[in-house]
A tleap script that builds the chain and sets N, CA, C and O, in Angstrom:
source leaprc.protein.ff14SB
mol = sequence {
  NMET LEU ALA ASN ILE ALA ASP VAL ILE GLU
  ALA HIE HIE GLU ASN TYR ASP GLY THR GLY
  TYR ALA GLY LEU LYS GLY GLU ASP ILE PRO
  LEU ALA ALA ARG ILE ILE ALA VAL ALA ASP
  VAL PHE ASP ALA LEU LEU SER ASP ARG PRO
  TYR ARG LYS SER ILE GLY VAL PHE ASN ALA
  LEU ASP ASN ILE VAL HIE ALA SER GLY SER
  ARG PHE ASP PRO LYS ALA VAL GLU SER LEU
  ARG CYS ILE ILE ASN ARG GLY GLY GLU GLU
  VAL VAL ALA GLU VAL LEU ALA GLY ALA GLY
  ARG MET LEU PRO VAL ASN CVAL
}
set mol.1.N position { 13.041 79.604 68.864 }
set mol.1.CA position { 12.092 78.699 68.941 }
set mol.1.C position { 12.549 77.421 68.429 }
set mol.1.O position { 12.273 76.463 69.151 }
set mol.2.N position { 13.188 77.172 67.346 }
set mol.2.CA position { 13.619 75.787 67.052 }
set mol.2.C position { 14.438 75.030 67.691 }
set mol.2.O position { 14.446 73.804 67.582 }
set mol.3.N position { 15.423 75.882 68.626 }
set mol.3.CA position { 16.161 75.183 69.486 }
set mol.3.C position { 15.437 74.763 70.709 }
set mol.3.O position { 15.872 73.831 71.385 }
set mol.4.N position { 14.588 75.263 70.961 }
set mol.4.CA position { 13.697 74.819 72.213 }
set mol.4.C position { 12.514 73.502 71.771 }
set mol.4.O position { 11.983 72.734 72.573 }
set mol.5.N position { 12.320 73.528 70.314 }
set mol.5.CA position { 11.781 72.531 70.057 }
set mol.5.C position { 12.663 71.249 69.764 }
set mol.5.O position { 12.241 70.110 69.965 }
set mol.6.N position { 13.915 71.531 69.275 }
set mol.6.CA position { 14.884 70.451 69.299 }
set mol.6.C position { 15.211 69.712 70.646 }
set mol.6.O position { 15.605 68.548 70.727 }
set mol.7.N position { 15.023 70.433 71.518 }
set mol.7.CA position { 15.277 70.163 73.149 }
set mol.7.C position { 13.971 69.070 73.389 }
set mol.7.O position { 14.017 67.905 73.785 }
set mol.8.N position { 12.809 69.893 72.999 }
set mol.8.CA position { 11.954 68.732 73.255 }
set mol.8.C position { 11.843 67.209 72.598 }
set mol.8.O position { 11.499 66.145 73.114 }
set mol.9.N position { 12.188 67.470 71.523 }
set mol.9.CA position { 12.190 66.222 70.599 }
set mol.9.C position { 13.371 64.988 71.274 }
set mol.9.O position { 13.214 63.773 71.395 }
set mol.10.N position { 14.412 65.746 71.587 }
set mol.10.CA position { 15.393 64.847 71.940 }
set mol.10.C position { 15.204 64.342 73.502 }
set mol.10.O position { 15.889 63.389 73.873 }
set mol.11.N position { 14.338 64.931 74.367 }
set mol.11.CA position { 14.144 64.684 75.827 }
set mol.11.C position { 12.847 63.998 75.594 }
set mol.11.O position { 12.527 63.400 76.622 }
set mol.12.N position { 11.923 63.843 74.585 }
set mol.12.CA position { 10.969 62.976 74.617 }
set mol.12.C position { 11.206 61.470 75.021 }
set mol.12.O position { 10.226 60.745 75.191 }
set mol.13.N position { 12.602 60.940 75.192 }
set mol.13.CA position { 12.872 59.763 75.180 }
set mol.13.C position { 13.590 59.549 76.622 }
set mol.13.O position { 14.133 58.543 77.077 }
set mol.14.N position { 13.430 60.671 77.111 }
set mol.14.CA position { 13.987 60.544 78.898 }
set mol.14.C position { 12.980 59.701 79.688 }
set mol.14.O position { 11.795 59.648 79.357 }
set mol.15.N position { 13.450 59.087 80.671 }
set mol.15.CA position { 12.307 58.445 81.630 }
set mol.15.C position { 12.305 59.313 82.754 }
set mol.15.O position { 13.347 59.756 83.236 }
set mol.16.N position { 11.137 59.582 83.201 }
set mol.16.CA position { 10.779 60.531 84.386 }
set mol.16.C position { 11.880 59.933 85.557 }
set mol.16.O position { 12.294 60.878 86.229 }
set mol.17.N position { 12.407 58.759 85.942 }
set mol.17.CA position { 12.987 58.284 87.062 }
set mol.17.C position { 14.440 58.613 86.890 }
set mol.17.O position { 15.192 58.585 87.865 }
set mol.18.N position { 14.847 58.912 85.738 }
set mol.18.CA position { 16.104 59.392 85.328 }
set mol.18.C position { 17.159 58.434 84.377 }
set mol.18.O position { 18.313 58.700 84.042 }
set mol.19.N position { 16.378 57.280 84.082 }
set mol.19.CA position { 16.853 56.142 83.499 }
set mol.19.C position { 17.159 56.136 81.893 }
set mol.19.O position { 17.584 55.228 81.179 }
set mol.20.N position { 16.765 57.559 81.569 }
set mol.20.CA position { 16.965 57.703 79.982 }
set mol.20.C position { 18.320 58.131 79.342 }
set mol.20.O position { 19.393 58.181 79.943 }
set mol.21.N position { 18.130 58.401 78.172 }
set mol.21.CA position { 19.549 58.580 77.377 }
set mol.21.C position { 20.534 59.524 78.167 }
set mol.21.O position { 21.660 59.115 78.449 }
set mol.22.N position { 20.089 60.857 78.546 }
set mol.22.CA position { 21.016 61.841 78.993 }
set mol.22.C position { 20.856 61.796 80.632 }
set mol.22.O position { 21.657 62.389 81.356 }
set mol.23.N position { 19.849 61.108 81.103 }
set mol.23.CA position { 19.619 61.099 82.735 }
set mol.23.C position { 19.198 62.009 83.217 }
set mol.23.O position { 19.439 62.402 84.358 }
set mol.24.N position { 18.188 62.710 82.075 }
set mol.24.CA position { 17.335 63.874 83.117 }
set mol.24.C position { 16.186 63.151 83.861 }
set mol.24.O position { 15.892 61.971 83.668 }
set mol.25.N position { 15.607 63.929 84.675 }
set mol.25.CA position { 15.099 63.224 85.672 }
set mol.25.C position { 13.740 64.291 86.354 }
set mol.25.O position { 14.151 65.349 86.829 }
set mol.26.N position { 12.520 64.109 86.403 }
set mol.26.CA position { 11.524 64.395 86.592 }
set mol.26.C position { 11.294 65.900 86.116 }
set mol.26.O position { 11.122 66.108 84.915 }
set mol.27.N position { 11.288 66.902 86.985 }
set mol.27.CA position { 10.652 68.040 86.419 }
set mol.27.C position { 12.062 68.770 85.533 }
set mol.27.O position { 11.826 69.711 84.775 }
set mol.28.N position { 13.439 68.284 85.690 }
set mol.28.CA position { 14.293 68.577 84.843 }
set mol.28.C position { 13.964 68.484 83.079 }
set mol.28.O position { 14.307 69.312 82.235 }
set mol.29.N position { 13.219 67.242 82.870 }
set mol.29.CA position { 12.707 66.905 81.579 }
set mol.29.C position { 11.695 68.122 81.032 }
set mol.29.O position { 10.656 68.366 81.646 }
set mol.30.N position { 12.003 68.726 80.059 }
set mol.30.CA position { 10.743 69.733 79.996 }
set mol.30.C position { 9.502 69.322 79.577 }
set mol.30.O position { 9.412 68.335 78.847 }
set mol.31.N position { 8.406 70.011 79.978 }
set mol.31.CA position { 7.077 69.768 80.379 }
set mol.31.C position { 6.590 69.008 78.992 }
set mol.31.O position { 6.017 67.919 78.992 }
set mol.32.N position { 6.856 69.628 78.033 }
set mol.32.CA position { 6.216 69.125 76.606 }
set mol.32.C position { 7.151 67.978 76.023 }
set mol.32.O position { 6.791 67.505 74.946 }
set mol.33.N position { 8.128 67.553 76.514 }
set mol.33.CA position { 8.680 66.334 76.163 }
set mol.33.C position { 8.282 65.410 76.943 }
set mol.33.O position { 8.251 64.260 76.505 }
set mol.34.N position { 7.884 65.684 78.279 }
set mol.34.CA position { 7.057 64.423 79.344 }
set mol.34.C position { 5.558 64.228 78.736 }
set mol.34.O position { 5.017 63.122 78.765 }
set mol.35.N position { 4.866 65.485 78.131 }
set mol.35.CA position { 3.401 65.025 77.354 }
set mol.35.C position { 3.913 64.424 76.227 }
set mol.35.O position { 3.393 63.316 76.094 }
set mol.36.N position { 4.758 64.688 75.300 }
set mol.36.CA position { 4.915 63.993 74.056 }
set mol.36.C position { 5.407 62.835 74.370 }
set mol.36.O position { 5.287 62.144 73.359 }
set mol.37.N position { 5.975 62.128 75.336 }
set mol.37.CA position { 6.399 60.649 75.730 }
set mol.37.C position { 5.336 59.803 75.702 }
set mol.37.O position { 5.172 58.778 75.041 }
set mol.38.N position { 4.463 60.473 76.680 }
set mol.38.CA position { 3.183 59.759 76.829 }
set mol.38.C position { 2.129 59.691 75.371 }
set mol.38.O position { 1.668 58.583 75.095 }
set mol.39.N position { 1.832 60.675 74.625 }
set mol.39.CA position { 1.348 60.617 73.637 }
set mol.39.C position { 2.059 59.623 72.511 }
set mol.39.O position { 1.474 58.775 71.838 }
set mol.40.N position { 3.565 59.969 72.481 }
set mol.40.CA position { 4.173 58.924 71.424 }
set mol.40.C position { 3.614 57.622 71.555 }
set mol.40.O position { 3.009 57.089 70.625 }
set mol.41.N position { 3.846 56.890 73.054 }
set mol.41.CA position { 3.824 55.516 73.240 }
set mol.41.C position { 2.464 55.211 73.136 }
set mol.41.O position { 2.181 54.097 72.696 }
set mol.42.N position { 1.478 56.052 73.485 }
set mol.42.CA position { -0.048 55.777 73.380 }
set mol.42.C position { -0.207 55.423 71.834 }
set mol.42.O position { -0.719 54.392 71.398 }
set mol.43.N position { 0.372 56.555 71.027 }
set mol.43.CA position { -0.022 56.475 69.646 }
set mol.43.C position { 0.453 55.056 69.059 }
set mol.43.O position { -0.238 54.241 68.449 }
set mol.44.N position { 1.832 54.973 69.407 }
set mol.44.CA position { 2.727 53.581 69.122 }
set mol.44.C position { 1.530 52.463 69.354 }
set mol.44.O position { 1.177 51.625 68.524 }
set mol.45.N position { 1.041 52.632 70.560 }
set mol.45.CA position { 0.755 51.110 70.972 }
set mol.45.C position { -0.745 51.005 70.236 }
set mol.45.O position { -1.365 49.946 70.136 }
set mol.46.N position { -1.179 52.209 69.775 }
set mol.46.CA position { -2.625 52.044 69.016 }
set mol.46.C position { -2.229 51.591 67.350 }
set mol.46.O position { -3.066 51.218 66.528 }
set mol.47.N position { -1.307 51.675 67.193 }
set mol.47.CA position { -0.765 51.537 65.428 }
set mol.47.C position { -0.212 49.990 65.531 }
set mol.47.O position { 0.569 49.465 66.324 }
set mol.48.N position { -0.919 49.492 64.431 }
set mol.48.CA position { -0.600 48.494 64.087 }
set mol.48.C position { 0.805 48.305 63.218 }
set mol.48.O position { 1.034 48.903 62.167 }
set mol.49.N position { 1.743 47.315 63.887 }
set mol.49.CA position { 2.788 47.230 63.442 }
set mol.49.C position { 3.362 46.089 62.547 }
set mol.49.O position { 2.430 45.358 62.212 }
set mol.50.N position { 4.201 45.793 62.188 }
set mol.50.CA position { 4.516 44.590 61.443 }
set mol.50.C position { 4.571 43.456 62.269 }
set mol.50.O position { 3.994 42.443 61.872 }
set mol.51.N position { 5.270 43.439 63.548 }
set mol.51.CA position { 5.258 42.496 64.103 }
set mol.51.C position { 4.499 42.451 65.482 }
set mol.51.O position { 4.827 41.748 66.437 }
set mol.52.N position { 3.385 43.355 65.427 }
set mol.52.CA position { 2.054 43.126 66.201 }
set mol.52.C position { 0.994 44.087 65.812 }
set mol.52.O position { 1.185 45.116 65.164 }
set mol.53.N position { -0.285 43.602 66.327 }
set mol.53.CA position { -1.373 44.303 66.084 }
set mol.53.C position { -1.309 45.580 66.871 }
set mol.53.O position { -0.412 45.731 67.700 }
set mol.54.N position { -2.299 46.595 66.635 }
set mol.54.CA position { -2.727 47.381 68.051 }
set mol.54.C position { -3.179 46.691 69.134 }
set mol.54.O position { -3.852 45.668 69.011 }
set mol.55.N position { -2.818 47.235 70.355 }
set mol.55.CA position { -3.378 46.760 71.523 }
set mol.55.C position { -4.777 47.115 72.217 }
set mol.55.O position { -5.417 46.540 73.098 }
set mol.56.N position { -5.005 48.289 71.478 }
set mol.56.CA position { -6.413 48.858 71.692 }
set mol.56.C position { -6.251 49.992 72.810 }
set mol.56.O position { -5.149 50.065 73.353 }
set mol.57.N position { -7.113 50.754 73.141 }
set mol.57.CA position { -7.198 52.066 73.731 }
set mol.57.C position { -6.979 51.803 75.292 }
set mol.57.O position { -6.163 52.418 75.979 }
set mol.58.N position { -7.847 50.777 75.755 }
set mol.58.CA position { -7.877 50.803 77.413 }
set mol.58.C position { -6.540 49.552 77.438 }
set mol.58.O position { -6.027 49.588 78.556 }
set mol.59.N position { -5.963 48.652 76.673 }
set mol.59.CA position { -4.619 47.847 76.947 }
set mol.59.C position { -3.630 49.129 77.064 }
set mol.59.O position { -2.821 49.252 77.984 }
set mol.60.N position { -3.836 50.280 75.776 }
set mol.60.CA position { -2.686 51.052 75.819 }
set mol.60.C position { -2.521 51.776 77.245 }
set mol.60.O position { -1.446 51.909 77.830 }
set mol.61.N position { -3.790 52.229 77.710 }
set mol.61.CA position { -3.914 53.119 78.631 }
set mol.61.C position { -2.884 51.984 79.821 }
set mol.61.O position { -1.849 52.398 80.344 }
set mol.62.N position { -3.319 50.861 80.012 }
set mol.62.CA position { -3.154 50.300 81.290 }
set mol.62.C position { -1.441 50.141 81.225 }
set mol.62.O position { -0.745 50.357 82.218 }
set mol.63.N position { -0.968 49.796 80.109 }
set mol.63.CA position { 0.568 49.950 79.994 }
set mol.63.C position { 1.088 51.266 80.290 }
set mol.63.O position { 1.969 51.383 81.142 }
set mol.64.N position { 0.678 52.167 79.734 }
set mol.64.CA position { 1.408 53.512 80.135 }
set mol.64.C position { 0.997 53.682 81.710 }
set mol.64.O position { 1.868 54.245 82.374 }
set mol.65.N position { -0.199 53.287 82.432 }
set mol.65.CA position { -0.555 53.800 83.722 }
set mol.65.C position { 0.501 52.886 84.388 }
set mol.65.O position { 0.982 53.298 85.444 }
set mol.66.N position { 0.895 51.772 83.933 }
set mol.66.CA position { 1.738 50.842 84.640 }
set mol.66.C position { 3.229 51.460 84.725 }
set mol.66.O position { 4.006 51.020 85.572 }
set mol.67.N position { 3.500 52.175 84.105 }
set mol.67.CA position { 4.782 52.660 83.721 }
set mol.67.C position { 4.914 54.395 84.454 }
set mol.67.O position { 5.910 55.100 84.294 }
set mol.68.N position { 3.942 54.725 85.078 }
set mol.68.CA position { 3.564 55.804 85.492 }
set mol.68.C position { 4.750 56.098 86.939 }
set mol.68.O position { 4.852 55.259 87.834 }
set mol.69.N position { 5.370 57.100 86.939 }
set mol.69.CA position { 6.374 57.478 87.790 }
set mol.69.C position { 7.606 56.574 87.607 }
set mol.69.O position { 8.479 56.644 88.472 }
set mol.70.N position { 7.773 55.709 86.539 }
set mol.70.CA position { 9.309 55.219 86.358 }
set mol.70.C position { 9.392 55.845 85.035 }
set mol.70.O position { 10.032 56.896 85.059 }
set mol.71.N position { 8.889 55.475 83.777 }
set mol.71.CA position { 9.072 56.007 82.560 }
set mol.71.C position { 8.357 57.347 81.979 }
set mol.71.O position { 8.715 58.090 81.066 }
set mol.72.N position { 7.183 57.396 82.859 }
set mol.72.CA position { 6.074 58.363 82.637 }
set mol.72.C position { 6.326 59.379 83.645 }
set mol.72.O position { 6.921 59.093 84.685 }
set mol.73.N position { 5.755 60.969 83.301 }
set mol.73.CA position { 5.483 61.827 84.176 }
set mol.73.C position { 4.210 61.351 84.793 }
set mol.73.O position { 3.441 61.037 83.884 }
set mol.74.N position { 3.570 61.137 86.204 }
set mol.74.CA position { 2.565 60.772 86.657 }
set mol.74.C position { 1.339 61.766 86.177 }
set mol.74.O position { 0.251 61.371 85.757 }
set mol.75.N position { 1.706 63.000 86.313 }
set mol.75.CA position { 0.841 64.163 85.789 }
set mol.75.C position { 0.432 64.057 84.421 }
set mol.75.O position { -0.737 64.402 84.243 }
set mol.76.N position { 1.040 63.688 83.428 }
set mol.76.CA position { 0.881 63.523 82.190 }
set mol.76.C position { 0.074 62.215 81.772 }
set mol.76.O position { -0.639 62.292 80.772 }
set mol.77.N position { 0.141 61.099 82.433 }
set mol.77.CA position { -0.234 59.848 82.597 }
set mol.77.C position { -1.791 60.172 82.990 }
set mol.77.O position { -2.708 59.707 82.314 }
set mol.78.N position { -2.010 60.962 84.076 }
set mol.78.CA position { -3.660 61.323 84.764 }
set mol.78.C position { -4.076 62.015 83.774 }
set mol.78.O position { -5.259 61.836 83.487 }
set mol.79.N position { -3.354 62.932 83.000 }
set mol.79.CA position { -4.269 63.741 82.112 }
set mol.79.C position { -4.784 62.851 80.857 }
set mol.79.O position { -5.924 62.875 80.393 }
set mol.80.N position { -3.706 62.068 80.414 }
set mol.80.CA position { -4.534 61.177 79.403 }
set mol.80.C position { -5.388 60.121 79.806 }
set mol.80.O position { -6.203 59.623 79.029 }
set mol.81.N position { -5.218 59.689 81.182 }
set mol.81.CA position { -6.359 58.826 81.761 }
set mol.81.C position { -7.691 59.777 81.900 }
set mol.81.O position { -8.775 59.256 81.636 }
set mol.82.N position { -7.654 60.926 82.238 }
set mol.82.CA position { -8.697 61.951 82.362 }
set mol.82.C position { -9.462 62.082 80.822 }
set mol.82.O position { -10.677 61.998 80.643 }
set mol.83.N position { -8.560 62.279 79.905 }
set mol.83.CA position { -9.045 62.607 78.673 }
set mol.83.C position { -9.786 61.052 78.047 }
set mol.83.O position { -10.844 60.981 77.422 }
set mol.84.N position { -9.129 60.217 78.324 }
set mol.84.CA position { -9.781 58.706 77.857 }
set mol.84.C position { -10.960 58.572 78.818 }
set mol.84.O position { -11.959 58.169 78.222 }
set mol.85.N position { -11.142 58.776 80.056 }
set mol.85.CA position { -12.442 58.415 80.782 }
set mol.85.C position { -13.143 59.372 80.415 }
set mol.85.O position { -14.214 58.842 80.120 }
set mol.86.N position { -13.252 60.699 80.201 }
set mol.86.CA position { -14.269 61.910 79.891 }
set mol.86.C position { -14.796 61.245 78.660 }
set mol.86.O position { -15.976 60.895 78.709 }
set mol.87.N position { -14.044 60.982 77.435 }
set mol.87.CA position { -14.611 60.569 76.009 }
set mol.87.C position { -14.404 59.331 75.482 }
set mol.87.O position { -14.828 59.048 74.362 }
set mol.88.N position { -13.692 58.419 76.285 }
set mol.88.CA position { -13.353 56.880 75.855 }
set mol.88.C position { -13.219 56.970 74.504 }
set mol.88.O position { -12.735 57.983 74.001 }
set mol.89.N position { -13.620 55.953 73.782 }
set mol.89.CA position { -13.295 55.404 72.540 }
set mol.89.C position { -13.375 56.769 71.551 }
set mol.89.O position { -12.457 57.098 70.800 }
set mol.90.N position { -14.787 57.580 71.707 }
set mol.90.CA position { -14.988 58.623 70.788 }
set mol.90.C position { -13.823 59.547 70.802 }
set mol.90.O position { -13.458 59.886 69.676 }
set mol.91.N position { -13.207 59.995 71.714 }
set mol.91.CA position { -12.178 60.743 71.634 }
set mol.91.C position { -10.986 60.317 71.093 }
set mol.91.O position { -10.307 61.147 70.488 }
set mol.92.N position { -10.600 59.173 71.196 }
set mol.92.CA position { -9.485 58.535 70.696 }
set mol.92.C position { -9.833 58.530 69.020 }
set mol.92.O position { -9.020 58.900 68.172 }
set mol.93.N position { -10.807 58.179 68.809 }
set mol.93.CA position { -11.339 57.805 67.315 }
set mol.93.C position { -11.409 59.098 66.670 }
set mol.93.O position { -11.092 59.105 65.481 }
set mol.94.N position { -11.771 60.242 67.221 }
set mol.94.CA position { -11.809 61.480 66.693 }
set mol.94.C position { -10.086 62.031 66.647 }
set mol.94.O position { -9.748 62.644 65.634 }
set mol.95.N position { -9.378 61.873 67.392 }
set mol.95.CA position { -8.008 62.014 67.259 }
set mol.95.C position { -7.442 61.043 66.091 }
set mol.95.O position { -6.689 61.546 65.256 }
set mol.96.N position { -7.700 59.991 66.023 }
set mol.96.CA position { -7.095 59.154 65.134 }
set mol.96.C position { -7.661 59.593 63.629 }
set mol.96.O position { -6.918 59.479 62.655 }
set mol.97.N position { -9.042 60.110 63.492 }
set mol.97.CA position { -9.393 60.376 62.180 }
set mol.97.C position { -8.873 61.557 62.051 }
set mol.97.O position { -8.705 61.761 60.848 }
set mol.98.N position { -8.504 62.512 62.728 }
set mol.98.CA position { -7.699 63.827 62.316 }
set mol.98.C position { -6.656 63.476 61.750 }
set mol.98.O position { -6.270 64.209 60.840 }
set mol.99.N position { -5.862 62.281 62.074 }
set mol.99.CA position { -4.513 61.914 61.733 }
set mol.99.C position { -4.779 61.148 60.536 }
set mol.99.O position { -3.804 60.762 59.891 }
set mol.100.N position { -6.046 60.843 60.101 }
set mol.100.CA position { -6.054 60.192 58.705 }
set mol.100.C position { -5.978 58.531 58.983 }
set mol.100.O position { -5.665 57.613 58.224 }
set mol.101.N position { -6.402 58.536 60.407 }
set mol.101.CA position { -6.173 56.880 60.611 }
set mol.101.C position { -7.454 56.407 61.388 }
set mol.101.O position { -8.019 57.334 61.969 }
set mol.102.N position { -7.978 55.302 61.513 }
set mol.102.CA position { -9.043 54.614 61.916 }
set mol.102.C position { -8.730 54.122 63.256 }
set mol.102.O position { -7.594 53.854 63.648 }
set mol.103.N position { -10.069 53.997 64.097 }
set mol.103.CA position { -9.923 53.347 65.505 }
set mol.103.C position { -9.618 51.980 65.332 }
set mol.103.O position { -10.295 51.366 64.508 }
set mol.104.N position { -8.514 51.239 66.099 }
set mol.104.CA position { -8.478 49.812 65.639 }
set mol.104.C position { -9.711 49.189 66.460 }
set mol.104.O position { -10.322 49.776 67.353 }
set mol.105.N position { -9.944 47.983 66.023 }
set mol.105.CA position { -11.204 47.174 66.108 }
set mol.105.C position { -11.181 46.530 67.513 }
set mol.105.O position { -12.250 46.109 67.956 }
set mol.106.N position { -10.089 46.421 68.229 }
set mol.106.CA position { -9.742 45.728 69.391 }
set mol.106.C position { -9.569 46.711 70.437 }
set mol.106.O position { -8.467 46.867 70.963 }
set mol.107.N position { -10.802 47.529 70.846 }
set mol.107.CA position { -10.469 48.784 71.714 }
set mol.107.C position { -10.730 47.854 72.984 }
set mol.107.O position { -10.614 48.314 74.120 }
savepdb mol mol.pdb
quit
């Protein structure tokens, strides 16, 4: 089991179009890694950083949608879009609250 988790962690930096570290492409990237890649970037864009503030839910989604098919698996991106469209800010706020964070003001 740990070997599979290590593979997913390593592969979540692969780009869907094959331009990542190891050159894995599309379906060759483990599904869990493709999902985590989208979730990781979404979380990073919602987080305040020393060099920038959160860009908000909908701007983060727009950034990820823009990279769909190149950096991210289009199906994983569409799943995120469906989650956001279904529950909007409330869904994200609930997820962030579960992680001990607050929804950024500039959603």
